[in-house]
C-alpha positions in Angstrom: -0.9 22.4 4.8 -4.0 22.2 2.6 -6.4 20.9 3.5 -6.3 17.8 0.5 -2.4 17.1 1.9 -3.8 17.0 5.4 -6.7 15.0 4.4 -3.7 12.0 3.0 -1.7 12.5 5.6 -4.5 12.2 7.8 -5.5 9.1 5.9 -1.7 7.6 5.6 -2.1 7.5 10.0 -5.4 5.7 10.0 -3.6 3.0 10.1 -0.1 0.6 9.9 -0.6 -0.4 7.1 -2.2 1.8 4.3 -1.9 0.8 0.5 -4.1 4.2 -2.2 -4.8 1.5 -5.2 -7.4 2.0 -8.0 -9.9 -0.6 -6.8 -11.0 -2.6 -3.6 -9.6 -5.8 -2.4 -11.8 -7.8 -3.4 -12.3 -6.8 -6.6 -9.1 -4.9 -7.8 -9.1 -2.7 -11.1 -5.3 -3.5 -12.3 -3.1 -5.6 -13.1 -0.9 -3.7 -9.9 -2.5 -3.1 -7.2 -3.3 -7.0 -7.7 0.4 -8.3 -7.3 0.1 -6.2 -4.5 -2.7 -7.6 -2.6 -1.4 -11.2 -3.8 2.4 -9.8 -1.5 -0.3 -8.6 1.6 -1.7 -11.7 1.5 0.6 -13.6 1.4 2.9 -12.3 3.9 -0.8 -11.9 6.4 0.0 -8.4 6.9 -3.5 -6.6 8.2 -4.2 -3.3 6.1 -6.5 -0.8 5.2 -6.9 0.5 1.3 -7.8 3.2 -0.6 -9.7 3.3 -4.5 -8.8 6.4 -5.8 -10.8 5.6 -8.7 -13.6 7.1 -5.9 -11.8 10.3 -5.7 -10.3 11.7 -8.2 -8.4 15.1 -5.7 -6.8 11.7 -4.1 -5.9 9.6 -7.5 -3.8 13.1 -8.1 -2.6 14.1 -4.8 -1.4 11.6 -3.2 1.2 11.5 -6.6 2.3 14.5 -5.5 2.4 14.4 -2.2 4.9 10.8 -2.4 6.3 12.4 -5.1 5.4 9.5 -7.0 3.8 9.1 -10.4 1.6 6.0 -10.5 -0.4 4.2 -8.4 -0.6 2.1 -5.9 1.3 3.0 -3.2 1.6 1.4 -0.2 2.9 3.1 3.1 4.0 1.7 6.6 4.3 3.6 9.7 3.3 6.6 7.9 6.3 6.1 5.9 6.7 6.0 1.5 7.6 2.2 0.9 7.4 2.4 -2.9 5.2 0.3 -6.0 4.3 -2.3 -7.3 7.8 -3.5 -8.4 9.8 -2.2 -4.9 7.6 -4.5 -2.9 7.5 -7.5 -5.3 10.9 -6.4 -5.4 11.2 -6.4 -1.4 9.4 -9.8 -1.5 11.2 -11.1 -3.9 14.4 -10.7 -2.0 13.3 -10.5 2.1 13.3 -7.2 2.7 9.7 -7.1 2.9 10.0 -8.9 6.4 13.1 -6.8 7.7 10.5 -4.0 7.3 7.5 -5.7 9.2 9.7 -6.6 11.9 11.5 -3.0 11.7 7.9 -2.0 12.3 6.9 -4.6 15.0 4.5 -5.6 12.5 2.8 -9.3 12.2 3.1 -11.3 9.6 2.4 -15.0 8.7 3.8 -16.5 5.1 0.3 -17.9 3.8 0.2 -20.6 1.4 -2.8 -19.0 -1.5 -3.4 -22.7 -3.1 -4.7 -23.4 -0.4 
Protein backbone atom coordinates (compact mmCIF):
# COMPACT_ATOMS: atom_id res chain seq x y z
CA UNK A 1 0.00 0.00 0.00
CA UNK A 2 1.39 3.39 -0.93
CA UNK A 3 1.89 6.06 1.71
CA UNK A 4 -1.00 8.08 0.28
CA UNK A 5 -3.40 5.12 0.26
CA UNK A 6 -2.42 4.34 3.85
CA UNK A 7 -2.95 7.98 4.84
CA UNK A 8 -6.42 7.99 3.23
CA UNK A 9 -7.26 4.61 4.76
CA UNK A 10 -6.24 5.94 8.18
CA UNK A 11 -8.43 9.03 7.69
CA UNK A 12 -11.40 6.88 6.70
CA UNK A 13 -10.84 4.70 9.77
CA UNK A 14 -10.58 7.70 12.11
CA UNK A 15 -14.34 7.98 12.72
CA UNK A 16 -17.57 6.12 12.00
CA UNK A 17 -18.67 8.77 9.48
CA UNK A 18 -16.03 10.62 7.49
CA UNK A 19 -16.72 13.30 4.90
CA UNK A 20 -14.17 14.45 2.35
CA UNK A 21 -15.36 17.89 1.34
CA UNK A 22 -14.38 21.26 -0.03
CA UNK A 23 -14.17 23.60 2.93
CA UNK A 24 -15.30 22.96 6.47
CA UNK A 25 -18.69 22.15 8.00
CA UNK A 26 -18.95 25.77 9.19
CA UNK A 27 -17.75 27.21 5.88
CA UNK A 28 -18.31 24.82 2.95
CA UNK A 29 -16.61 25.95 -0.24
CA UNK A 30 -19.02 24.37 -2.72
CA UNK A 31 -22.76 23.82 -2.92
CA UNK A 32 -22.48 20.03 -3.02
CA UNK A 33 -20.44 19.98 0.19
CA UNK A 34 -22.95 22.36 1.77
CA UNK A 35 -25.82 20.04 0.78
CA UNK A 36 -24.12 17.01 2.36
CA UNK A 37 -23.47 18.98 5.56
CA UNK A 38 -27.13 19.97 5.59
CA UNK A 39 -28.26 16.35 5.23
CA UNK A 40 -25.92 15.08 7.95
CA UNK A 41 -26.98 17.89 10.27
CA UNK A 42 -30.66 17.29 9.54
CA UNK A 43 -30.25 13.69 10.67
CA UNK A 44 -28.05 14.70 13.59
CA UNK A 45 -25.20 12.48 12.41
CA UNK A 46 -21.87 12.93 14.17
CA UNK A 47 -19.09 13.01 11.59
CA UNK A 48 -15.56 14.16 10.98
CA UNK A 49 -14.54 16.03 7.87
CA UNK A 50 -11.43 16.47 5.79
CA UNK A 51 -11.02 19.68 3.81
CA UNK A 52 -9.52 18.53 0.52
CA UNK A 53 -8.72 22.13 -0.42
CA UNK A 54 -5.96 22.08 2.20
CA UNK A 55 -4.15 19.09 0.67
CA UNK A 56 -4.12 18.57 -3.09
CA UNK A 57 -2.58 15.10 -2.65
CA UNK A 58 -5.61 14.02 -0.60
CA UNK A 59 -7.95 15.85 -3.00
CA UNK A 60 -6.70 13.84 -5.98
CA UNK A 61 -5.90 10.68 -4.02
CA UNK A 62 -9.40 10.22 -2.60
CA UNK A 63 -10.83 10.19 -6.12
CA UNK A 64 -8.51 7.35 -7.08
CA UNK A 65 -9.00 5.57 -3.74
CA UNK A 66 -12.78 5.41 -4.17
CA UNK A 67 -12.80 5.32 -7.97
CA UNK A 68 -15.28 8.21 -7.71
CA UNK A 69 -14.49 11.37 -9.68
CA UNK A 70 -16.12 14.04 -7.52
CA UNK A 71 -16.03 15.54 -4.05
CA UNK A 72 -17.71 15.45 -1.56
CA UNK A 73 -17.37 11.79 -0.66
CA UNK A 74 -18.83 10.15 2.41
CA UNK A 75 -17.70 7.00 4.19
CA UNK A 76 -19.65 5.14 6.86
CA UNK A 77 -17.72 2.60 8.94
CA UNK A 78 -14.95 2.64 6.31
CA UNK A 79 -17.42 1.89 3.49
CA UNK A 80 -17.67 4.36 0.61
CA UNK A 81 -21.30 5.49 0.31
CA UNK A 82 -21.10 8.05 -2.47
CA UNK A 83 -21.35 11.75 -3.12
CA UNK A 84 -23.95 14.45 -2.78
CA UNK A 85 -26.51 13.06 -5.22
CA UNK A 86 -26.45 9.59 -3.69
CA UNK A 87 -26.73 10.91 -0.13
CA UNK A 88 -29.57 13.24 -1.15
CA UNK A 89 -31.42 10.34 -2.77
CA UNK A 90 -30.87 8.19 0.32
CA UNK A 91 -32.24 10.98 2.51
CA UNK A 92 -35.30 11.39 0.31
CA UNK A 93 -36.21 7.70 0.13
CA UNK A 94 -35.34 6.79 3.74
CA UNK A 95 -32.32 4.64 2.92
CA UNK A 96 -30.10 6.88 5.02
CA UNK A 97 -31.99 5.81 8.15
CA UNK A 98 -31.56 2.17 7.19
CA UNK A 99 -27.83 2.77 6.64
CA UNK A 100 -27.44 4.46 10.03
CA UNK A 101 -29.42 1.78 11.85
CA UNK A 102 -27.54 -1.05 10.09
CA UNK A 103 -24.28 0.49 11.31
CA UNK A 104 -25.61 1.19 14.83
CA UNK A 105 -25.09 4.92 14.40
CA UNK A 106 -27.26 7.30 16.40
CA UNK A 107 -29.34 9.87 14.56
CA UNK A 108 -32.05 12.31 15.39
CA UNK A 109 -34.04 14.13 12.76
CA UNK A 110 -33.68 17.81 13.57
CA UNK A 111 -35.68 20.80 12.53
CA UNK A 112 -33.12 23.32 11.32
CA UNK A 113 -35.70 26.08 11.12
CA UNK A 114 -35.50 26.60 14.89
